[in-house]
N, C-alpha and C positions, 0 to 999 in steps of 0.2 A: 674603418667601419666599426661601428660599434655591433656584438652580437644581437640576436633577435629571440625573442622568447618563443617557447614551444607554442602556446595559445596564439601567439601573433602569426604564426606561420600557418597553424592548422585553420586558423579564421580567416586568412588570405587566399589559402589554397581552396577552402568552399566557397568565398567568393568569387574565385576564377571559376570555377565550375557553373555557379549559377548564372554569371554573366554570359557566358557562351551559350548556355540554353537562352538565354533573353533575346540574344541577338540572333541567334539561329530563327527563332519564333517570327523573327521579320522578315526572313528570305520568303520569296515566291518561287515557282516553279522555274522562271526566267531568271530571277537574282543568284538562283543556287548556280547557274553557269557562269556568273559573272568572275571577272579575273580578280585577283588577290594580289598584296605585296608578296607572296610566296611565290617564286617565279615559276612558272608552267603549272603552276596549279588554280582549278579554279574553285569556287566556295564549296562546291559538292565535295572535290577532292580534299580540300582541308577538312571537311567533316569525317571523310573516311580517313588520313591521316589521325585524326585525334581518336577517333575509336582503336586505331591500331598502337598507338601510344598507351593509351590507357592499358590495354591488355599488355604492353610490354613492360609496364610499371609492376605489375603484378607477377609476371615471369620474374624480372630480376629481383623482386624479393622473396620469392618462393625459392629461387634458387643463391641466394646470396649467400655467404660471399664469392660465391665461385660460378656466379650466371656468366653468360656470355658477354654480357657487357663488362663486367668485372676483368673477363679474361682479356677483351678487349683495352681496358685501361692499364691492366698490368704488363704490356707490351712498352708502357711509358713513350710511347709514339708521340711526335709533336701534333700540336693543337690542330694543325691544319689536315694533316693525315687522318687523325679521328675524325674531324667534321668530315672529310669525303666519305669514309667508311661508314658513317651512322648515315650519311645524306643517301648512299646506295642501299643500305639495309631499309631506310623509310620508302624509298621507291618500290624496292620488292615487295615488302608486304602492303604497300597501296595497291600492287599491279594484283595480288591474292586476294584482295577482299572482293567480295559478291558485288557488283553493281547494285546498288540500292538507292532510293533518292535520300537527298540531305537529311530530313528530319528523322530517318531510320538510323543514318549513322550517328547523327547526334544522341538519339535516345540510348544508344548502345553504348555512346563514349560516355554519359552521365552515369547511366547504371556502374560500368566500370570503375570510374574516377572517384564514385562517391564510395563504391565498395573499398578501395584502395585506402581511400582518407580514414575509414574505419579501421582498417587495420595499424595504421601508423603508431597511434600511442603506445602499444604494446610492445612496439619494435624501436621504438624510436633511437635507443642509445647503441644498437646492435652495429656492426660492421657490415655494410654494403658493398663498396670496393675500394680499391687504393690507388692511387695514381701518384706514382713518383716519390714514394714515401708518404705521401699524406691520406691519411685514413679518412675516408667518407661515409659517415654512419648514415642509418635509415633515414635519422632526421635531417641531416643536408641534403640527401637526395629528396625529400619531401620539398624542402627548399625549391630544389632545381624545377620539380614538377609543378610547384606552385607558380614561378615564374613562367613556364610554357604555357600554362592555362591563360595566364595574362597577355603575354605576347600574342596568343593565337586568337584571344579576345580581340585586339587591335585588329589582326591582320581581318578579322570579319567584319569589322565595325568600319575598316578603311574600303572593304568591298562594297558595303551599303551607302558609301558616301559618309560615315559618320566619323566621330574621332572617339576614342576611348581612352581612359587614364585611370589606372587603378587608386582605390581611395589613398593608401599607403604605400609610394612608388619606394621611396626609400627601403622600405620594409621588403619588400620585391625583390630590388636589386641586392639587398644584404645578403637575402635568402638563396639567391641565384648564385652570386658569388662563392659562397660556402659549400654548394653541391657541384660547382664545375671548376675544380683548383686545376684542371689540365689548361685554363684560358688564365691563370693567373700566375706569375706577373706578365704574362704575353699583352695583356691588356694594359693599358695605362691606367691609374688611380681615376677616381670619381672627380676629384680636386674642386666638389663644390657646384660642380654644373647641374642642369636639371636630372635627376636620377631617370628620370621614366625616359628622358630623350637619348641619355648616355647606355640605358638596358637595349632601346632600339636600336641604336648603331652598332653596340658591342653583339648584337646578334644578328648582326646582318643585315637589319631594315634602315629602310631610309624613311624616317619622319615625315618626309617632306612629298611621299610616295600619291597622295591623291591631289596634292596642289600639282604636280606633276601633269597627273591627266586632267585636269583642267585648266591647264597652260594647252596643251596639245590640243583639247576640242577648242580653245579659243583660237589659235592659230587656225585649224580647220576651217574653223566660221569664217575668218578673214580670205582665206583662200577662195572662198566659195562665193564669198562678196566680189573679188577681184574677178572672178571669172564672170559673174554675171555682168561686170562693166567691158570686159573687153571683148565677151565671146556675144554678147545682144541676150534675148530674153530665151531662145532655145540653146540648151548645152547638154554635152554629156560627159558625165566623170566615171572613168573606170575602177570599178571596185570589184572586191572578190567577197560576194555573197555567202558563198559557201567554202569554206576553207579547200582549196584545191582545185576550185573551180570558177575561173575570171568570168566575171559578166559585168554589166554596165547598168548605170540608172540614168534614165532620160526623164525630163520634166521641162514644163515651160515656167520660166520665173521671170517675175518683172524686173527690169532693169534697174539699178539705183546710181543716182548720180555719187562719184567719188569724194565728194565733201561727206558723206553720212558712213564713210569708212573708218572703223578706229582701229589703230594698230594696239596690238597688245603691249604689255609693259615689258620690262627685261625677264630673264629665266628666273623662276623663285630661288631664292636662294637657300 
């Protein structure tokens, strides 16, 4: 992969922050509670995580090259071990954030992330941390932050039922790779695949997450129609209306003929 320019990374960094704010503005009180591709996180949780991570980047830069992140990377632990430790850190930080609505988290994130972006040019070539003999500069870490914003923009877009793709996915992938030496050469090369899908997969995401949800909804629709045919006009389906409190939904539905039932296609690839 070719290197990317400082100006290109900084522009992509700013774009990532901007698109997160634009997507966040499309959420409602109800959709902030929607699921996201980030396991066990609702959209409002993801907003809180963004707020925490932006503040973490400031801390790492303040303390570089002896920050807590630098100390963790200096252990030269394998990538999966580092990922687990960082995931526990993320969970602990999110749990410590005061409850707040999504827009409040996003506002705090945007202020912190933009402030961090303004600090980058003056310290671009300074050491940030080291992993197994590879020096990661502040500029390289900026590339990792840039990619994180675009990845979480995709998470928010998927939560809204939309899709997202950065303007220059190859730049974002290259910047991410420069800031995450702990993942290379653990991950295989790009080899000409779609750079955005490669980054989504390499970061632990499923590019087909929305399609999976749609497939499940379609299956549920078919099951409901079959119940109408088998059980007649009146039926009861047990559901969990509130987590931990089983209940049931009853209603009168008109029966339909089997000829009107269309089975869905195969599981999406």
